LOLO-601500 format. One record per atom (N, C-alpha, C): x, z, y; residue number from 1. Coordinates in Angstrom, 3 decimals. Layout:
# residues N
{{X Z Y} NUM} ...
This chain:
# residues 91
{{119.558 284.207 150.053} 1} {{119.349 284.990 151.254} 1} {{118.075 284.481 151.934} 1} {{117.268 285.384 152.403} 2} {{116.030 285.041 153.098} 2} {{116.314 284.765 154.572} 2} {{115.415 284.028 155.183} 3} {{115.562 283.715 156.600} 3} {{115.642 284.986 157.450} 3} {{114.855 285.985 157.093} 4} {{114.883 287.237 157.870} 4} {{116.251 287.912 157.788} 4} {{116.917 287.792 156.659} 5} {{118.263 288.369 156.525} 5} {{119.260 287.624 157.407} 5} {{119.141 286.311 157.440} 6} {{120.011 285.514 158.310} 6} {{119.761 285.886 159.762} 6} {{118.477 285.980 160.128} 7} {{118.132 286.342 161.500} 7} {{118.690 287.714 161.860} 7} {{118.597 288.673 160.946} 8} {{119.134 290.011 161.207} 8} {{120.648 289.980 161.400} 8} {{121.330 289.212 160.576} 9} {{122.796 289.137 160.706} 9} {{123.206 288.481 162.017} 9} {{122.440 287.453 162.424} 10} {{122.716 286.821 163.712} 10} {{122.446 287.788 164.862} 10} {{121.398 288.602 164.705} 11} {{121.076 289.595 165.735} 11} {{122.227 290.579 165.898} 11} {{122.741 291.069 164.783} 12} {{123.860 292.016 164.833} 12} {{125.070 291.411 165.547} 12} {{125.280 290.143 165.298} 13} {{126.493 289.509 165.810} 13} {{126.359 288.972 167.236} 13} {{125.169 288.470 167.603} 14} {{125.056 287.728 168.857} 14} {{124.072 288.288 169.880} 14} {{123.251 289.274 169.545} 15} {{122.186 289.698 170.449} 15} {{122.715 290.173 171.803} 15} {{123.770 290.949 171.815} 16} {{124.286 291.441 173.101} 16} {{124.768 290.292 173.977} 16} {{125.434 289.325 173.386} 17} {{125.879 288.137 174.133} 17} {{124.664 287.379 174.645} 17} {{123.654 287.210 173.785} 18} {{122.451 286.475 174.168} 18} {{121.680 287.187 175.269} 18} {{121.673 288.502 175.259} 19} {{121.021 289.255 176.342} 19} {{121.694 288.963 177.679} 19} {{123.011 288.884 177.667} 20} {{123.731 288.577 178.909} 20} {{123.488 287.137 179.355} 20} {{123.367 286.236 178.372} 21} {{123.157 284.818 178.695} 21} {{121.741 284.558 179.183} 21} {{120.766 285.160 178.519} 22} {{119.373 285.005 178.909} 22} {{118.664 283.879 178.173} 22} {{117.358 283.991 178.150} 23} {{116.543 283.049 177.386} 23} {{116.604 281.639 177.973} 23} {{116.681 281.501 179.296} 24} {{116.706 280.160 179.881} 24} {{118.009 279.433 179.569} 24} {{119.099 280.175 179.513} 25} {{120.362 279.572 179.096} 25} {{120.258 279.104 177.644} 25} {{119.704 279.968 176.784} 26} {{119.568 279.583 175.379} 26} {{118.642 278.383 175.218} 26} {{117.599 278.298 176.023} 27} {{116.728 277.118 175.973} 27} {{117.483 275.857 176.351} 27} {{118.362 275.948 177.337} 28} {{119.149 274.766 177.712} 28} {{120.118 274.385 176.597} 28} {{120.685 275.380 175.931} 29} {{121.564 275.099 174.791} 29} {{120.749 274.447 173.660} 29} {{119.535 274.946 173.435} 30} {{118.674 274.353 172.406} 30} {{118.392 272.889 172.719} 30} {{118.083 272.577 173.966} 31} {{117.808 271.181 174.333} 31} {{119.033 270.305 174.068} 31} {{120.200 270.827 174.380} 32} {{121.436 270.092 174.110} 32} {{121.601 269.860 172.613} 32} {{121.364 270.892 171.819} 33} {{121.523 270.773 170.367} 33} {{120.496 269.810 169.766} 33} {{119.267 269.842 170.266} 34} {{118.239 268.921 169.763} 34} {{118.619 267.481 170.118} 34} {{119.173 267.282 171.301} 35} {{119.661 265.947 171.667} 35} {{120.767 265.487 170.729} 35} {{121.678 266.387 170.401} 36} {{122.751 266.047 169.462} 36} {{122.180 265.763 168.072} 36} {{121.156 266.507 167.677} 37} {{120.497 266.262 166.395} 37} {{119.863 264.877 166.375} 37} {{119.166 264.524 167.440} 38} {{118.533 263.202 167.520} 38} {{119.577 262.091 167.419} 38} {{120.679 262.265 168.136} 39} {{121.750 261.266 168.094} 39} {{122.347 261.161 166.697} 39} {{122.558 262.302 166.042} 40} {{123.169 262.276 164.708} 40} {{122.226 261.658 163.682} 40} {{120.930 261.877 163.816} 41} {{119.972 261.249 162.897} 41} {{119.949 259.744 163.128} 41} {{119.943 259.355 164.397} 42} {{119.939 257.929 164.728} 42} {{121.183 257.234 164.162} 42} {{122.336 257.907 164.225} 43} {{123.586 257.323 163.730} 43} {{123.816 257.593 162.246} 43} {{122.905 258.371 161.637} 44} {{122.965 258.700 160.203} 44} {{124.278 259.386 159.809} 44} {{124.684 260.384 160.610} 45} {{125.879 261.155 160.264} 45} {{125.834 262.535 160.908} 45} {{126.365 263.517 160.203} 46} {{126.515 264.895 160.684} 46} {{125.210 265.574 161.081} 46} {{124.073 265.079 160.586} 47} {{122.816 265.706 161.003} 47} {{122.659 267.108 160.445} 47} {{123.304 267.408 159.320} 48} {{123.217 268.763 158.760} 48} {{123.798 269.787 159.734} 48} {{124.941 269.454 160.302} 49} {{125.596 270.358 161.244} 49} {{124.746 270.541 162.500} 49} {{124.195 269.463 163.007} 50} {{123.389 269.541 164.231} 50} {{122.062 270.259 163.980} 50} {{121.488 270.071 162.803} 51} {{120.261 270.794 162.466} 51} {{120.553 272.292 162.356} 51} {{121.674 272.632 161.727} 52} {{122.067 274.043 161.624} 52} {{122.294 274.644 163.011} 52} {{122.924 273.884 163.913} 53} {{123.140 274.372 165.276} 53} {{121.809 274.642 165.972} 53} {{120.847 273.746 165.791} 54} {{119.527 273.903 166.419} 54} {{118.797 275.117 165.868} 54} {{118.835 275.301 164.559} 55} {{118.184 276.461 163.945} 55} {{118.861 277.748 164.407} 55} {{120.169 277.725 164.497} 56} {{120.915 278.894 164.985} 56} {{120.418 279.317 166.367} 56} {{120.319 278.363 167.285} 57} {{119.887 278.700 168.642} 57} {{118.432 279.179 168.632} 57} {{117.578 278.552 167.826} 58} {{116.188 279.005 167.720} 58} {{116.112 280.448 167.237} 58} {{116.923 280.788 166.247} 59} {{116.925 282.159 165.743} 59} {{117.459 283.136 166.789} 59} {{118.436 282.713 167.574} 60} {{118.942 283.568 168.653} 60} {{117.860 283.797 169.704} 60} {{117.102 282.760 170.035} 61} {{116.000 282.911 170.982} 61} {{114.950 283.865 170.407} 61} {{114.623 283.689 169.136} 62} {{113.646 284.569 168.485} 62} {{114.116 286.017 168.530} 62} {{115.382 286.251 168.287} 63} {{115.916 287.616 168.357} 63} {{115.801 288.179 169.763} 63} {{116.105 287.363 170.741} 64} {{116.022 287.810 172.122} 64} {{114.582 288.173 172.495} 64} {{113.617 287.458 171.915} 65} {{112.199 287.707 172.199} 65} {{111.574 288.726 171.246} 65} {{112.360 289.215 170.280} 66} {{111.856 290.211 169.337} 66} {{110.893 289.645 168.311} 66} {{111.082 288.407 167.931} 67} {{110.175 287.731 167.005} 67} {{110.767 287.653 165.606} 67} {{109.966 287.943 164.603} 68} {{110.352 287.795 163.198} 68} {{109.928 286.398 162.748} 68} {{110.866 285.469 162.748} 69} {{110.567 284.066 162.466} 69} {{109.993 283.874 161.066} 69} {{110.584 284.528 160.085} 70} {{110.102 284.367 158.704} 70} {{108.632 284.773 158.594} 70} {{108.273 285.864 159.224} 71} {{106.893 286.346 159.183} 71} {{105.934 285.311 159.760} 71} {{106.243 284.785 160.945} 72} {{105.338 283.849 161.599} 72} {{105.320 282.488 160.915} 72} {{106.452 282.036 160.410} 73} {{106.462 280.783 159.647} 73} {{105.605 280.907 158.392} 73} {{105.745 282.032 157.712} 74} {{104.967 282.266 156.495} 74} {{103.478 282.307 156.811} 74} {{103.104 283.055 157.837} 75} {{101.694 283.163 158.194} 75} {{101.106 281.824 158.617} 75} {{101.840 281.083 159.435} 76} {{101.299 279.848 160.005} 76} {{101.340 278.677 159.038} 76} {{102.425 278.529 158.289} 77} {{102.607 277.319 157.490} 77} {{102.444 277.505 155.994} 77} {{102.440 278.728 155.513} 78} {{102.268 278.958 154.078} 78} {{100.988 279.727 153.781} 78} {{100.225 280.035 154.800} 79} {{98.977 280.767 154.627} 79} {{97.840 279.829 154.254} 79} {{96.650 280.284 154.518} 80} {{95.455 279.495 154.223} 80} {{95.407 278.256 155.106} 80} {{94.819 277.204 154.584} 81} {{94.638 275.992 155.364} 81} {{95.876 275.123 155.389} 81} {{95.729 274.026 156.073} 82} {{96.791 273.034 156.160} 82} {{97.004 272.698 157.628} 82} {{98.175 272.978 158.133} 83} {{98.464 272.744 159.548} 83} {{98.285 271.285 159.916} 83} {{98.467 270.368 158.972} 84} {{98.347 268.946 159.281} 84} {{96.896 268.527 159.532} 84} {{95.942 269.397 159.210} 85} {{94.544 269.071 159.506} 85} {{94.336 268.862 161.011} 85} {{95.169 269.459 161.831} 86} {{95.049 269.361 163.282} 86} {{95.758 268.148 163.836} 86} {{96.485 267.426 163.013} 87} {{97.242 266.265 163.497} 87} {{96.334 265.044 163.446} 87} {{95.880 264.600 164.584} 88} {{94.938 263.493 164.661} 88} {{95.586 262.133 164.447} 88} {{96.883 262.033 164.620} 89} {{97.544 260.737 164.582} 89} {{98.193 260.401 163.232} 89} {{97.891 261.190 162.195} 90} {{98.424 260.876 160.867} 90} {{97.676 259.683 160.280} 90} {{98.384 258.834 159.533} 91} {{97.707 257.676 158.913} 91} {{96.723 258.100 157.840} 91} 
């Protein structure tokens, strides 16, 4: 299954709820999930679940904003050039 298919299925299931909740609520949920992800990585357990939760919320935000995540990820990170060229702090 492609990322766009997952995003579409999440849109069908959650978009109306997310519209009622609003983007700022979803951003606060994302911050909570990222904190849980950081804690799970630090403790070396359950990071798969927390990463999935974070991606889920990101996709819900993208749906609320009308963004095709697969399209933009492909263009930005799989297109011409290397995104890491802009990272000045790499060894």
